[in-house]
VOBA-1610 file (N, C-alpha, C; in pm, whole numbers, padded with zeros to 5 digits, always signed):
BEGIN
Met+11769+10246+09650Met+11768+10140+09722Met+11584+10138+09717Leu+11529+10172+09724Leu+11373+10155+09673Leu+11352+10127+09568Ala+11422+10103+09458Ala+11405+10093+09313Ala+11433+09935+09342Arg+11566+09858+09450Arg+11618+09756+09468Arg+11452+09656+09500Trp+11394+09726+09627Trp+11315+09685+09679Trp+11214+09590+09582Phe+11161+09736+09519Phe+11045+09689+09398Phe+11099+09568+09322Ala+11213+09536+09302Ala+11304+09474+09233Ala+11270+09319+09278His+11280+09337+09378His+11314+09129+09460His+11141+09136+09507Leu+11014+09222+09502Leu+10927+09185+09522Leu+10891+09136+09320Ser+10955+09195+09213Ser+10897+09069+09093Ser+11047+08937+09115Leu+11152+08956+09143Leu+11230+08871+09158Leu+11139+08729+09244Gly+11057+08779+09311Gly+11039+08694+09450Gly+10934+08588+09408Val+10805+08707+09298Val+10734+08568+09197Val+10763+08490+09124Ala+10902+08498+09119Ala+10937+08380+09040Ala+11029+08244+09123Ser+11031+08346+09240Ser+11081+08234+09334Ser+11028+08133+09442Gly+10865+08195+09455Gly+10790+08125+09499Gly+10781+08217+09683Phe+10865+08280+09697Phe+10870+08367+09776Phe+10699+08472+09778Trp+10738+08482+09660Trp+10562+08583+09664Trp+10539+08471+09542Val+10367+08432+09610Val+10217+08422+09470Val+10132+08471+09447Phe+10095+08405+09371Phe+09909+08461+09350Phe+09850+08373+09438Leu+09770+08394+09489Leu+09644+08396+09533Leu+09502+08245+09450Cys+09583+08169+09532Cys+09490+08052+09439Cys+09335+08064+09515Ala+09242+08046+09466Ala+09079+08061+09483Ala+09097+07885+09578Gly+08986+08062+09673Gly+08949+07992+09835Gly+08825+08089+09884Ser+08720+08053+09984Ser+08600+08113+10012Ser+08699+08201+10134Asn+08809+08213+10185Asn+08832+08221+10316Asn+08950+08365+10216Gly+08977+08348+10149Gly+09110+08426+10068Gly+09213+08447+10070Val+09263+08325+10084Val+09368+08308+10107Val+09375+08110+10025Ala+09547+08092+09983Ala+09547+07962+09910Ala+09497+07888+10057Gln+09445+07826+09940Gln+09419+07612+09974Gln+09463+07550+09923Thr+09460+07437+10018Thr+09476+07273+09982Thr+09441+07196+09955Ser+09415+07142+09879Ser+09331+07062+09779Ser+09230+06951+09902Arg+09348+06850+09998Arg+09360+06725+10046Arg+09257+06771+10190Pro+09112+06714+10281Pro+09089+06794+10376Pro+09197+06703+10461Ala+09187+06795+10588Ala+09285+06677+10685Ala+09235+06590+10731Thr+09273+06506+10795Thr+09184+06393+10884Thr+09172+06448+11002Pro+09101+06340+11133Pro+09051+06387+11240Pro+09212+06398+11323Gln+09309+06305+11299Gln+09421+06335+11403Gln+09469+06459+11366Glu+09522+06491+11213Glu+09598+06602+11174Glu+09508+06743+11249Val+09353+06775+11269Val+09288+06869+11269Val+09294+06889+11407Glu+09290+06774+11561Glu+09352+06790+11635Glu+09490+06887+11656Ala+09599+06816+11586Ala+09771+06844+11607Ala+09755+07008+11522Ile+09650+07076+11397Ile+09650+07140+11430Ile+09658+07265+11533Lys+09532+07235+11564Lys+09431+07323+11643Lys+09547+07318+11798Leu+09564+07217+11815Leu+09712+07188+11933Leu+09847+07239+11897Ala+09894+07294+11782Ala+09971+07401+11783Ala+09898+07522+11767Leu+09829+07609+11686Leu+09785+07716+11672Leu+09753+07719+11816Gln+09709+07689+11978Gln+09659+07688+12034Gln+09795+07859+12105Glu+09897+07787+12084Glu+10015+07886+12141Glu+09990+07956+12092Leu+09936+08072+12025Leu+09928+08141+11910Leu+09773+08201+12017Gln+09728+08153+12105Gln+09568+08222+12084Gln+09591+08345+12176Gly+09657+08410+12175Gly+09717+08552+12242Gly+09645+08634+12168Phe+09694+08561+12004Phe+09678+08732+11895Phe+09479+08706+11901Ile+09450+08632+11978Ile+09266+08667+11898Ile+09254+08740+11948Gly+09122+08899+11861Gly+09081+08964+11869Gly+09124+09086+11794Glu+09023+09211+11866Glu+09051+09307+11802Glu+09189+09403+11821Trp+09281+09448+11733Trp+09405+09548+11817Trp+09406+09634+11724Asn+09415+09786+11837Asn+09391+09956+11750Asn+09594+09930+11770Leu+09619+09935+11655Leu+09777+09919+11608Leu+09800+10063+11531Glu+09967+10084+11524Glu+10025+10188+11506Glu+10065+10121+11404Ala+10108+10189+11250Ala+10197+10072+11189Ala+10343+10205+11156Thr+10399+10177+11055Thr+10564+10253+11106Thr+10617+10224+10988Arg+10697+10230+10847Arg+10754+10224+10790Arg+10832+10366+10735Lys+10978+10313+10655Lys+11089+10386+10610Lys+11068+10379+10490Thr+11031+10489+10428Thr+10962+10540+10279Thr+11086+10609+10240Gly+11209+10604+10101Gly+11258+10689+10067Gly+11340+10799+10167Gly+11428+10758+10283Gly+11467+10785+10438Gly+11352+10826+10476Lys+11237+10852+10439Lys+11117+10914+10571Lys+11020+10879+10657Leu+11001+10853+10750Leu+10941+10725+10838Leu+10791+10781+10846Glu+10680+10733+10810Glu+10563+10732+10750Glu+10499+10661+10842Ala+10399+10688+10917Ala+10286+10598+10959Ala+10143+10614+10944Trp+10083+10491+11044Trp+09917+10510+11014Trp+09844+10410+11122Lys+09751+10428+11121Lys+09700+10342+11231Lys+09625+10250+11150Glu+09564+10168+11214Glu+09522+10007+11174Glu+09424+09926+11257Thr+09383+09896+11236Thr+09241+09771+11311Thr+09287+09638+11241Val+09338+09532+11343Val+09390+09471+11291Val+09319+09349+11330Arg+09241+09228+11334Arg+09197+09162+11397Arg+09196+09017+11326Trp+09204+08882+11444Trp+09220+08748+11458Trp+09169+08676+11448Asn+09094+08624+11406Asn+08976+08488+11427Asn+09080+08365+11416Trp+08977+08235+11447Trp+08968+08099+11424Trp+08866+08077+11282His+08968+07980+11204His+08896+08002+11132His+08861+07811+11028Phe+08813+07729+11028Phe+08795+07595+11030Phe+08743+07546+10909Pro+08875+07541+10801Pro+08823+07543+10664Pro+08893+07347+10628Pro+08759+07277+10578Pro+08818+07178+10536Pro+09022+07104+10531Ala+09087+07213+10487Ala+09227+07111+10533Ala+09268+07139+10643Gly+09209+07201+10717Gly+09258+07263+10861Gly+09205+07344+10977Pro+09231+07377+11096Pro+09193+07471+11114Pro+09306+07544+11100Cys+09281+07707+11110Cys+09404+07823+11087Cys+09318+07949+11188Leu+09428+08000+11147Leu+09466+08196+11232Leu+09391+08258+11104Lys+09290+08333+11090Lys+09307+08452+11029Lys+09318+08577+11045Val+09396+08678+10985Val+09417+08816+11028Val+09323+08922+10893Glu+09328+08967+10987Glu+09242+09115+10848Glu+09299+09233+10909Phe+09379+09311+10807Phe+09390+09482+10818Phe+09328+09543+10783Ala+09285+09625+10904Ala+09186+09752+10831Ala+09019+09708+10768Gln+08987+09567+10848Gln+08898+09565+10741Gln+08923+09514+10641Gly+09006+09485+10578Gly+09015+09434+10417Gly+09120+09552+10387Lys+09152+09685+10404Lys+09166+09823+10282Lys+09277+09813+10385Gly+09349+09735+10429Gly+09467+09780+10486Gly+09593+09864+10370Lys+09697+09962+10483Lys+09766+10024+10366Lys+09880+09949+10285Tyr+09939+09803+10393Tyr+10046+09746+10335Tyr+09986+09582+10312Phe+09944+09530+10437Phe+09905+09407+10446Phe+09750+09438+10437Thr+09644+09311+10356Thr+09470+09333+10396Thr+09423+09246+10475Ser+09473+09075+10423Ser+09462+08958+10567Ser+09573+08879+10493Gly+09558+08751+10584Gly+09634+08674+10581Gly+09590+08529+10658Gln+09677+08428+10682Gln+09638+08364+10820Gln+09789+08302+10812Val+09773+08205+10976Val+09835+08149+11016Val+09863+07949+10980Thr+09839+07903+10973Thr+09833+07717+10896Thr+09980+07695+11005Tyr+09939+07536+11014Tyr+10046+07422+11093Tyr+10122+07324+11008Asp+10193+07343+10937Asp+10242+07161+10907Asp+10254+07039+10931Val+10174+06978+10977Val+10247+06844+11054Val+10349+06818+11038Ala+10339+06785+10904Ala+10455+06628+10859Ala+10586+06735+10866Ala+10578+06849+10877Ala+10720+06882+10869Ala+10767+07007+11027Lys+10675+06999+11061Lys+10653+07041+11248Lys+10707+07202+11227Gln+10652+07228+11080Gln+10625+07439+11083Gln+10492+07511+11032Tyr+10528+07605+11156Tyr+10426+07758+11095Tyr+10424+07780+10999Arg+10323+07823+10949Arg+10337+07907+10782Arg+10239+08003+10809Leu+10282+08120+10745Leu+10240+08283+10756Leu+10248+08321+10658Leu+10132+08315+10566Leu+10084+08374+10476Leu+09999+08544+10423Leu+10036+08611+10414Leu+09998+08722+10438Leu+09984+08779+10300Gln+09873+08886+10271Gln+09848+08896+10089Gln+09874+09073+10132Thr+09917+09104+10081Thr+09975+09226+10020Thr+09836+09366+09969Val+09870+09451+09947Val+09778+09566+09863Val+09750+09513+09687Glu+09902+09470+09693Glu+09910+09407+09546Glu+09856+09280+09435Lys+09755+09278+09576Lys+09753+09091+09560Lys+09797+08981+09502Lys+09886+08969+09573Lys+10044+08901+09551Lys+10034+08824+09756Glu+10123+08715+09771Glu+10080+08656+09915Glu+10285+08629+09922Leu+10269+08670+10076Leu+10391+08687+10102Leu+10396+08509+10200Asp+10469+08423+10151Asp+10462+08287+10243Asp+10597+08245+10322Leu+10593+08299+10487Leu+10705+08224+10538Leu+10688+08137+10646Arg+10766+08110+10694Arg+10738+07933+10803Arg+10878+08003+10861Gly+10815+07916+10994Gly+10926+07904+11119Gly+10874+07801+11200Lys+10937+07882+11337Lys+10819+07838+11449Lys+10776+07932+11617Val+10749+07851+11666Val+10670+07980+11792Val+10781+07894+11926Ile+10813+08015+11968Ile+10886+08039+12088Ile+10847+08121+12254Arg+10751+08030+12327Arg+10717+08094+12427Arg+10588+08216+12362Gly+10531+08203+12244Gly+10408+08255+12254Gly+10441+08334+12137Thr+10559+08319+12088Thr+10603+08398+11970Thr+10635+08353+11887Leu+10570+08435+11787Leu+10552+08357+11596Leu+10688+08401+11550Lys+10797+08316+11487Lys+10869+08385+11374Lys+10894+08309+11321Val+10900+08350+11192Val+10864+08325+11074Val+10985+08372+10931Glu+11024+08330+10856Glu+11170+08353+10748Glu+11145+08263+10575Ser+11200+08352+10519Ser+11202+08305+10323Ser+11293+08352+10302Lys+11381+08321+10167Lys+11409+08381+10130Lys+11405+08395+09978Asp+11411+08531+09934Asp+11376+08533+09771Asp+11474+08473+09631Ala+11474+08551+09541Ala+11539+08481+09415Ala+11685+08507+09446Ala+11659+08691+09496Ala+11789+08737+09552Ala+11869+08738+09665Gly+11830+08573+09733Gly+11915+08630+09804Gly+11859+08647+09943Asp+11783+08790+09909Asp+11746+08825+10055Asp+11633+08748+10188Val+11682+08783+10288Val+11595+08673+10417Val+11529+08775+10462His+11359+08761+10448His+11252+08842+10474His+11200+08768+10617Arg+11193+08832+10762Arg+11183+08785+10840Arg+11034+08874+10891Ile+10929+08752+10977Ile+10820+08864+11040Ile+10802+08817+11194Thr+10822+08864+11249Thr+10797+08830+11435Thr+10690+08891+11485Met+10573+08809+11548Met+10444+08851+11631Met+10455+08823+11728Thr+10396+08871+11883Thr+10406+08865+11923Thr+10328+08982+12045Thr+10247+08887+12165Thr+10184+08988+12251Thr+10267+09034+12353Leu+10230+09145+12465Leu+10339+09197+12557Leu+10223+09236+12646Ala+10300+09243+12735Ala+10246+09377+12859Ala+10107+09225+12885Glu+10080+09105+12904Glu+10027+08984+12976Glu+09914+08985+12879Gly+09990+09017+12753Gly+09867+08986+12618Gly+09746+09111+12584Val+09779+09252+12647Val+09773+09355+12651Val+09782+09418+12532Arg+09969+09414+12515Arg+09971+09478+12360Arg+09981+09369+12237Phe+09984+09423+12130Phe+10029+09312+11988Phe+10146+09443+11923Gln+10248+09317+11876Gln+10338+09436+11800Gln+10413+09292+11672Val+10381+09321+11576Val+10464+09325+11452Val+10613+09349+11438Arg+10670+09259+11390Arg+10818+09341+11247Arg+10828+09213+11175Tyr+10835+09331+11048Tyr+10882+09248+10876Tyr+11027+09323+10898Asp+11127+09242+10838Asp+11246+09247+10900Asp+11274+09214+10759Arg+11434+09292+10678Arg+11492+09270+10553Arg+11648+09229+10606Gln+11685+09089+10514Gln+11866+09106+10559Gln+11871+09080+10375Glu+11978+09192+10333Glu+12052+09232+10177Glu+12134+09062+10179Gly+12088+09024+10099Gly+12172+08919+10038Gly+12237+08811+10165Gly+12110+08797+10243Gly+12144+08702+10319Gly+12216+08718+10451Arg+12304+08779+10438Arg+12379+08879+10520Arg+12419+08982+10593Gly+12473+08966+10695Gly+12504+09154+10788Gly+12311+09158+10911Ile+12286+09247+10857Ile+12181+09260+11026Ile+12081+09303+10943Phe+11979+09263+11005Phe+11796+09258+10947Phe+11782+09461+10976Leu+11688+09523+10840Leu+11658+09599+10855Leu+11534+09619+10794Asn+11444+09706+10903Asn+11344+09713+11000Asn+11318+09760+10809Val+11157+09745+10792Val+11120+09755+10670Val+10963+09800+10719Leu+10906+09775+10758Leu+10771+09744+10868Leu+10710+09687+11008Gly+10624+09755+11062Gly+10644+09745+11209Gly+10471+09749+11234Phe+10409+09700+11309Phe+10313+09731+11396Phe+10279+09749+11517Gln+10252+09809+11620Gln+10223+09772+11762Gln+10132+09814+11822Gly+10054+09818+11918Gly+09936+09854+11977Gly+09900+09797+12099Asn+09772+09835+12099Asn+09684+09751+12256Asn+09561+09680+12195Arg+09520+09618+12286Arg+09381+09515+12185Arg+09255+09618+12193Val+09153+09604+12150Val+09038+09678+12168Val+08941+09608+12249Gly+08866+09673+12334Gly+08748+09674+12465Gly+08824+09616+12594Glu+08730+09559+12663Glu+08808+09556+12849Glu+08859+09442+12886Ser+08949+09451+12912Ser+09048+09284+12967Ser+08942+09282+13121Phe+08943+09153+13116Phe+08903+09127+13277Phe+08956+09128+13380Ala+08989+09176+13473Ala+09011+09227+13635Ala+09093+09098+13666Ala+09240+09196+13692Ala+09331+09121+13761Ala+09265+08969+13872Gly+09309+08871+13814Gly+09261+08780+13946Gly+09176+08712+13910Lys+09071+08770+13782Lys+08978+08693+13742Lys+08979+08634+13607Lys+08965+08505+13616Lys+08933+08440+13512Lys+08893+08422+13398Ala+08901+08462+13307Ala+08768+08435+13202Ala+08747+08299+13124Pro+08618+08260+13090Pro+08590+08152+13052Pro+08669+08087+12938Glu+08648+07972+12941Glu+08710+07910+12850Glu+08653+07886+12698Cys+08650+07890+12587Cys+08644+07899+12449Cys+08579+07728+12433Ile+08460+07739+12407Ile+08416+07552+12395Ile+08506+07532+12264Val+08491+07535+12150Val+08593+07542+12073Val+08734+07566+12028Ser+08802+07659+12098Ser+08994+07668+12090Ser+09015+07626+12193Gly+08964+07656+12344Gly+09012+07648+12467Gly+09065+07793+12523Gly+09082+07914+12450Gly+09151+07986+12471Gly+09024+08078+12503Ala+09103+08193+12598Ala+09019+08285+12693Ala+08835+08350+12560Ala+08779+08308+12673Ala+08614+08357+12561Ala+08599+08450+12631Thr+08508+08505+12539Thr+08371+08676+12562Thr+08254+08668+12498Ile+08271+08562+12432Ile+08123+08538+12395Ile+08013+08476+12395Pro+07910+08534+12438Pro+07839+08396+12509Pro+07792+08320+12364Val+07715+08208+12351Val+07679+08144+12234Val+07513+08001+12359Thr+07488+08029+12281Thr+07318+07885+12376Thr+07337+07776+12268Tyr+07290+07708+12332Tyr+07221+07525+12277Tyr+07137+07514+12293Gln+07021+07509+12268Gln+06882+07413+12386Gln+06887+07493+12483Gly+06895+07664+12484Gly+06906+07660+12635Gly+07013+07706+12711Lys+07119+07583+12658Lys+07262+07635+12768Lys+07303+07701+12725Gln+07400+07814+12799Gln+07516+07912+12805Gln+07652+07841+12749Tyr+07730+07883+12654Tyr+07856+07842+12688Tyr+07925+07982+12560Phe+08048+07984+12597Phe+08159+08108+12542Phe+08259+08041+12421Val+08275+08139+12361Val+08349+08149+12223Val+08453+08286+12265Cys+08586+08257+12188Cys+08678+08385+12184Cys+08646+08452+12072Cys+08564+08388+11947Cys+08589+08487+11798Cys+08450+08479+11750Thr+08447+08528+11657Thr+08325+08454+11568Thr+08391+08369+11455Gly+08504+08346+11451Gly+08579+08239+11362Gly+08513+08110+11475Cys+08535+08122+11632Cys+08503+07986+11701Cys+08340+08017+11723Arg+08219+08089+11703Arg+08148+08114+11708Arg+08037+08022+11591Asp+08072+08024+11528Asp+08061+07960+11397Asp+08062+07842+11406Glu+08177+07825+11397Glu+08270+07658+11392Glu+08131+07630+11548Phe+08062+07655+11628Phe+08010+07630+11777Phe+07895+07598+11709Tyr+07812+07665+11635Tyr+07678+07645+11580Tyr+07677+07602+11493Ala+07816+07587+11368Ala+07829+07451+11290Ala+07791+07304+11359Asn+07891+07329+11456Asn+07858+07184+11503Asn+07900+07113+11704Pro+07763+07228+11693Pro+07777+07238+11856Pro+07760+07085+11936Glu+07722+06978+11910Glu+07729+06874+11958Glu+07849+06819+11956Lys+07925+06819+11872Lys+08060+06813+11887Lys+08150+06861+11989Tyr+08097+07008+12021Tyr+08232+07091+12093Tyr+08140+07034+12212Ile+08017+07030+12285Ile+07964+07012+12406Ile+08000+06862+12472Ser+07975+06800+12366Ser+08053+06637+12389Ser+08167+06614+12445Ala+08264+06676+12363Ala+08397+06754+12371Ala+08492+06755+12502Ala+08377+06919+12495Ala+08381+06912+12675Ala+08339+06895+12778Ser+08224+06790+12733Ser+08156+06745+12895Ser+08297+06618+12930Lys+08384+06592+12842Lys+08493+06492+12872Lys+08624+06502+12927Lys+08603+06664+12941Lys+08763+06692+12998Lys+08791+06685+13185
//
């Protein structure tokens, strides 16, 4: 079974399920055409459905290898990122040194109305899946050259305190899905007290905990990606916020 699994990885390269990374400043595949302002807003709105992912998580990973259950711990961090091709959500596993995945991103295809999850493996290959978001849960799939269906589900639980990832595979595109890899655990840091609403991120619109200042006035952002974007374009976001 294990030998067949590694064979699928090789087959997937030819099928487009696994693709080598293109050069890009954020370490993942990039498109060459900059997004229009309308596309940027549409992408941003779609990705706000996954705002609960943003932040740092202490997760425990599990996978079965040769009939044995293997477990380890990793810190996973999600941030917004704003490249010319359009906004995306970046994820980093164990500061880029994860045991299975190292980094990745979620983007949104405006024309196809699909979410796209790209995950870089320790073998420097990229897992490329597409799908949708249902009530804050990302569900994406892809089929490889052997006909196996690969599915990844990501969601938050317990009112945003817990985060869960499932990577399942359906052999030959038929029958039940078998678990390949899983992550679950809690958010790092203190949460806001019950009944107390967090400030709104001036960039993404999500719950914010990081203060930023411009011309002596304080604002809030949800992550380091939004912090960098705010400082790069402060008047743009302050103006937009004043019109709400």
